[in-house]
TIPA-520675 format. One line per field, with one value per residue (C-alpha): x, y, z; residue in three letters. Coordinates in steps of 0.1 Angstrom, whole numbers, plus 5000, padded with zeros to 4 digits. Each point is the difference from the previous one (the first is absolute). Layout:
# TIPA-520675
east <- X; ...
north <- Y; ...
up <- Z; ...
resn <- ALA; ...
//
This chain:
# TIPA-520675
east <- 7213; 4974; 4986; 5017; 4968; 4985; 5010; 4996; 4997; 5015; 4982; 5009; 4988; 4981; 4979; 4972; 4972; 5015; 4989; 5031; 4998; 5017; 5002; 4993; 5018; 5007; 4979; 5024; 4997; 4966; 4974; 4972; 4994; 5019; 4967; 4992; 5006; 5033; 5008; 5007; 5004; 4983; 5008; 4980; 4995; 4966; 5000; 4999; 4966; 4986; 5022; 4988; 4963; 4994; 4966; 5013; 5008; 5034; 4991; 4971; 5020; 5004; 5027; 4995; 5024; 4982; 5019; 4978; 4971; 5011; 5000; 5026; 4994; 5031; 5005; 5013; 5032; 5021; 5006; 4969; 5017; 4977; 5014; 4989; 5007; 4982; 5001; 5014; 5000; 5034; 5010; 4969; 4983; 4975; 4975; 5010; 4978; 5007; 4967; 4993; 4966; 4980; 4970; 4971; 4970; 4976; 5013; 5032; 5032; 5003; 5030; 5016; 5030; 5015; 5030; 5002; 5030; 5010; 5030; 5023; 5017; 5031; 5024; 5020; 4970; 4993; 4987; 4971; 4996; 4965; 5009; 4977; 4973; 4971; 4966; 4974; 4973; 4987; 4985; 4966; 4980; 4968; 5003; 4993; 5027; 5025; 5028; 5000; 5032; 4986; 4970; 5021; 5022; 4969; 4985; 4972; 4989; 5015; 4972; 4969; 4986; 4975; 5007; 4963; 4968; 4969; 4972; 4962; 4997; 5026; 5024; 5036; 5027; 5031; 5028; 4986; 4992; 4985; 4985; 4964; 4973; 4984; 4963; 5002; 5019; 5019; 5036; 5019; 5031; 5026; 5014; 5032; 5031; 5017; 5011; 5007; 5005; 5012; 4999; 4965; 4989; 4968; 4994; 5005; 4964; 5000; 4987; 4982; 4985; 4979; 4977; 4977; 4971; 4985; 4966; 4983; 4967; 4981; 4965; 4987; 4975; 4971; 5012; 5014; 5030; 5028; 5035; 5029; 5031; 5021; 5025; 4990; 5032; 5000; 5031; 5000; 5025; 5005; 5015; 4988; 5018; 4990; 5014; 4990; 5022; 5018; 4976; 5015; 5023; 4974; 5025; 5016; 4966; 4982; 4986; 4995; 5014; 4986; 5021; 4986; 5016; 4970; 5018; 5029; 5026; 5021; 5022; 5026; 4979; 4963; 4989; 4970; 4978; 4986; 5025; 4986; 5011; 4969; 5003; 4972; 5002; 4978; 5000; 5007; 5002; 4981; 5009; 5028; 5025; 5037; 5016; 5011; 4967; 4971; 4971; 4975; 4974; 4967; 4981; 5024; 4983; 5014; 4992; 5015; 4987; 5016; 5004; 5016; 5038; 4998; 4982; 4989; 4998; 4975; 5007; 4981; 5025; 4984; 5016; 4992; 5012; 5033; 5007; 4996; 4987; 4984; 5024; 5030; 5027; 5003; 5026; 4989; 5015; 4985; 5020; 4994; 5017; 5003; 5004; 5000; 5014; 4993; 5024; 5016; 4986; 5017; 4996; 4985; 4989; 4993; 4983; 5026; 5035; 5036; 5007; 5012; 4994; 4970; 4997; 4964; 4991; 5023; 5006; 4971; 5024; 5001; 4962; 4988; 4978; 4963; 4972; 4962; 4990
north <- 2550; 4973; 4985; 4966; 4985; 5001; 4972; 5001; 4971; 5002; 4984; 4999; 5029; 4977; 4985; 5025; 4979; 4997; 5009; 5016; 4999; 5028; 4991; 5026; 5006; 4969; 4991; 5015; 5035; 4999; 5021; 4978; 4964; 4975; 4987; 5033; 4998; 5014; 5021; 4983; 5011; 4984; 5004; 4983; 5001; 4992; 4963; 4986; 4984; 5036; 5018; 4977; 5009; 5025; 5011; 5007; 5037; 5000; 5034; 4984; 4973; 5000; 4980; 4990; 4981; 4983; 4989; 4979; 5016; 5035; 5019; 5024; 5016; 5005; 5027; 4999; 5018; 5003; 4969; 4983; 4995; 4999; 5007; 5008; 4994; 4971; 4988; 4965; 4983; 4989; 4966; 4981; 4987; 5022; 4995; 5024; 5005; 5020; 5010; 5018; 5014; 5030; 5021; 4991; 5022; 4999; 4966; 5015; 4980; 4967; 4976; 4989; 4981; 4990; 4981; 4990; 4986; 4993; 5022; 4998; 5033; 4993; 5024; 5002; 5006; 4982; 5005; 4982; 4995; 5006; 5000; 4972; 4977; 5024; 4986; 5015; 4974; 5003; 5034; 5002; 5030; 4990; 4962; 4992; 4973; 5025; 5017; 5038; 5002; 4977; 5022; 5032; 4984; 4991; 5035; 4988; 5014; 4981; 5011; 4995; 4967; 4998; 5005; 5002; 5000; 4986; 5021; 4995; 5035; 4998; 5024; 4987; 5015; 4989; 5025; 5031; 4987; 5026; 4977; 5009; 4979; 4973; 4996; 4965; 5001; 5032; 5008; 4984; 4983; 4997; 4967; 5015; 4983; 4982; 4968; 4985; 5018; 4992; 5010; 5003; 5002; 5017; 5037; 5012; 4996; 4988; 5015; 4984; 5008; 4983; 5009; 4981; 5002; 4977; 4985; 4989; 4990; 4997; 5001; 4973; 5005; 4995; 5026; 4975; 5013; 4975; 5004; 4998; 5013; 5002; 5025; 5014; 5005; 5021; 4997; 5023; 4994; 5023; 4976; 4999; 4968; 4968; 4965; 4966; 4977; 4982; 4974; 4986; 5030; 5027; 5021; 5007; 5013; 5032; 4993; 5013; 4984; 5005; 4989; 4994; 4990; 4997; 5002; 5023; 4974; 5011; 4970; 4995; 4971; 4993; 4984; 4980; 5016; 5032; 5011; 5005; 5010; 5004; 5007; 5015; 5000; 5025; 4975; 4962; 4979; 5023; 4996; 4977; 4997; 4994; 4967; 5013; 5016; 4986; 4992; 5027; 5005; 4986; 5032; 5024; 5015; 5022; 5015; 5023; 5030; 5015; 5036; 5016; 4993; 4978; 4978; 5000; 4971; 5000; 4973; 4992; 4984; 4984; 5008; 4968; 4977; 5018; 5004; 5038; 5014; 5034; 5025; 4977; 5005; 4976; 4997; 5014; 5006; 5008; 4993; 5002; 4980; 5018; 4982; 5021; 4975; 4964; 4976; 5010; 5030; 5034; 5015; 4995; 5027; 5000; 5021; 4991; 4989; 5007; 5010; 4971; 4975; 4977; 4978; 5002; 4969; 4980; 5022; 5016; 5021; 5023; 5008; 5033; 5003; 5009; 5000; 5000; 5024
up <- 6987; 4995; 5032; 5003; 5013; 4965; 4975; 4962; 4976; 4966; 4970; 4963; 4980; 4977; 5029; 4998; 5015; 5034; 5035; 5015; 5038; 5019; 5037; 5026; 5033; 5019; 5030; 5025; 4986; 4984; 5019; 4987; 5007; 4978; 4988; 4984; 4962; 4989; 4969; 4967; 4965; 4970; 4963; 4972; 4963; 4985; 4993; 4964; 5006; 5003; 4975; 4972; 5005; 4972; 5014; 5035; 5006; 5018; 5015; 5018; 5017; 5038; 5018; 5036; 5023; 5028; 5031; 5022; 4982; 5008; 4967; 4987; 4966; 4978; 4974; 4965; 4991; 4969; 4977; 5014; 5034; 5030; 5034; 5036; 5036; 5017; 5036; 5006; 5034; 5012; 5012; 4989; 4969; 4983; 4971; 4973; 4969; 4969; 4985; 4967; 4992; 4989; 5009; 4978; 4998; 5029; 5010; 5015; 5002; 4982; 5002; 4967; 5012; 5033; 5014; 5037; 5019; 5036; 5009; 5030; 5007; 5023; 5016; 4968; 4978; 4967; 4965; 4984; 4963; 4985; 4964; 4986; 5011; 5004; 5006; 4976; 5001; 5036; 4996; 4985; 5012; 4983; 5005; 4964; 4994; 4985; 5019; 5002; 4980; 4972; 4997; 4999; 4973; 4979; 5004; 5023; 5033; 5029; 5024; 4978; 5013; 4972; 4963; 4995; 5021; 4984; 5012; 4997; 4985; 4974; 5017; 4997; 5022; 4980; 5008; 4983; 4965; 4978; 4973; 4991; 5016; 4981; 4999; 5013; 5032; 5009; 4995; 4971; 5011; 4972; 4989; 4986; 5014; 4970; 5016; 4966; 4967; 4965; 4964; 4985; 4964; 5010; 5010; 5035; 5008; 5036; 5033; 5029; 5034; 5027; 5028; 5024; 5024; 5026; 4991; 5031; 4985; 4967; 4989; 4976; 4972; 5024; 5024; 5026; 5019; 5009; 5014; 4977; 5018; 4968; 4987; 4966; 4980; 4969; 4978; 4969; 4972; 4970; 4973; 4964; 4990; 5017; 4996; 5013; 4979; 5029; 5016; 5031; 5003; 5004; 5019; 4966; 4987; 5009; 5035; 5035; 5031; 5034; 5030; 5035; 5033; 5022; 5034; 4988; 5010; 4970; 5000; 4973; 4986; 4995; 5033; 4988; 5025; 4985; 4973; 4965; 4966; 4978; 4963; 4980; 4962; 4980; 4971; 5001; 5031; 5025; 5037; 5011; 5028; 4998; 5010; 5034; 5009; 5018; 4977; 4990; 5028; 4988; 5010; 4981; 4970; 4973; 4966; 4974; 4982; 4970; 4987; 4970; 5006; 5030; 5025; 5037; 5025; 5028; 5025; 5033; 5024; 5030; 5034; 5018; 4972; 4996; 5037; 5001; 5033; 5005; 5017; 4995; 4974; 4971; 4972; 4966; 4966; 4965; 4969; 4962; 4972; 4967; 4967; 4968; 4974; 5010; 5016; 5032; 5018; 4993; 5035; 5034; 5024; 5037; 5026; 5026; 4990; 4992; 4964; 4979; 5028; 4995; 5031; 5013; 4980; 5024; 5030; 5020; 5020; 4969; 5003; 5013; 5031; 5000; 5025; 5001; 5028
resn <- MET; ARG; ASP; SER; SER; PHE; ARG; TYR; LEU; ARG; VAL; PRO; ALA; THR; SER; LEU; ALA; VAL; VAL; LEU; VAL; LEU; LEU; GLY; CYS; ASP; SER; ALA; SER; ASP; GLU; ARG; SER; ALA; GLU; ILE; ALA; ARG; LEU; GLY; GLU; ALA; ARG; PHE; GLN; THR; PRO; VAL; VAL; LEU; ARG; GLU; VAL; ALA; LYS; LEU; ASP; PRO; GLU; ALA; LEU; ILE; LEU; GLU; VAL; LEU; VAL; ASN; ASP; ARG; VAL; THR; GLU; LEU; THR; ARG; GLY; GLU; ASP; ASP; ILE; TRP; SER; GLY; VAL; VAL; GLU; VAL; PRO; ALA; ASN; ARG; SER; SER; SER; VAL; ALA; VAL; ARG; TRP; GLY; GLN; ASN; TYR; GLY; ASP; ALA; GLY; TYR; ILE; THR; LEU; ALA; GLU; GLN; ARG; LYS; SER; VAL; PHE; SER; GLY; GLU; GLU; GLY; ASN; SER; VAL; ASP; PHE; ASN; GLY; GLY; TYR; ASP; THR; GLU; SER; PHE; ASN; ALA; ASP; ASP; ASP; ALA; PHE; SER; ASN; LEU; ALA; GLU; VAL; GLN; GLU; GLY; ARG; SER; PRO; VAL; ALA; PHE; LEU; ASP; ALA; THR; ILE; ASN; THR; ASP; GLY; ALA; PHE; PRO; THR; GLY; GLY; LEU; THR; TYR; PRO; LEU; SER; GLY; GLU; CYS; GLY; ALA; ARG; ILE; PRO; ILE; SER; VAL; PRO; ILE; GLU; SER; GLY; ALA; SER; ASP; GLY; PRO; ASP; ASP; PHE; SER; ALA; TRP; TRP; CYS; ALA; THR; LEU; VAL; SER; GLU; GLN; ILE; ASP; SER; GLU; GLY; ASN; VAL; PHE; PRO; VAL; ASP; SER; ILE; ARG; PHE; VAL; VAL; ASN; VAL; THR; ASP; ASP; ILE; LEU; PHE; ASP; ASP; ASP; PRO; GLY; ARG; GLU; TYR; HIS; ASP; ASP; SER; ILE; GLU; LEU; TYR; ILE; ASP; GLY; ASN; ASN; SER; LYS; ARG; SER; PHE; TYR; ASP; GLY; VAL; ASN; ASP; TYR; GLN; LEU; ARG; PHE; THR; PRO; THR; GLY; ALA; GLY; LEU; ILE; GLN; SER; GLY; VAL; SER; LEU; PRO; VAL; PRO; SER; ASP; LEU; THR; ALA; PHE; PHE; THR; TYR; PHE; ASN; GLY; GLY; TYR; GLN; LEU; ILE; ALA; TYR; VAL; PRO; LEU; ALA; SER; THR; GLY; ILE; VAL; ASN; ALA; GLN; ALA; PHE; GLY; LEU; ASN; VAL; GLN; VAL; ASN; ASP; ASP; ASP; ASP; GLY; GLY; ASP; ARG; ASP; ALA; LYS; TYR; SER; TRP; ILE; GLY; ILE; GLU; ASP; ARG; ASP; ILE; SER; TRP; ARG; ASN; PRO; SER; ALA; PHE; GLY; THR; ALA; GLN; VAL; PRO
//
């Protein structure tokens, strides 16, 4: 016979994301203090916000239920049902959080989604619904303006604070890239995310990469040394068909775009402080800025070189004029427009970005993150 001092709650079979509280012995017969947490059962199903993330390995998920910050880890069973026993204090309100996360490399556990509620567990017990309303935006392990879940969804690392480090020696720690080094500035970083694509009458002739180094001083023709504190960007584009037939709309011609957010604020709009979209055209207009960007810094210099089947930009971007500070992160993106047949561009490629989503020109939050050490 079941002990009458235990009470069960019934819930509909479809209510999978429910904390099901099972009260322990009443205070008259409980050997422990009534303030000691009592036993409760919890059953959950992985929420839709996580099930729809194609790049999230469901086997790597961890579900934790926190009662007043005391953690109980639940286990997955059949039909993607998670269950376990948690301890819930009786006759008082408790903070109950349902937290979904994963272990990620050396960084350990990172949170992807969480929902927190205040729960009062009375003598008769109660059930609490955690089906929807999970917070996914508040968890940002690398503090780079993107949530952990968003970066997992995009195939990016949620713990790598910097997408690129611009070193004085040309070394470029960028997540294990194996591209050959360039002679100009170290590791080649691909510009390969197709953020806009379309039909082209020309051959499939396009590829691009970039790299960069810090130039702290230069020597003039007379041997005088003077400080520069600029980043020397090299952008190399293999493209054997170039067009510049769209004056005033050079973003539809072959061109390179360099995006900078000097203080890494990564707002959803250009803030007018140190946000730049700079466009370099290998033929035609030269260096211009977009309508939402700050003007081109007067001490920024750039030039093109050409090779059989392509072209290369070398641009010296001054730190002080663009608001970049040594040892502090700044927003950065590098993009290339490709036009093979005149008129509107045929494709646009980005270093950082989501496929088929061209928003860096209006939204600095889409930039990557870099740092000059």
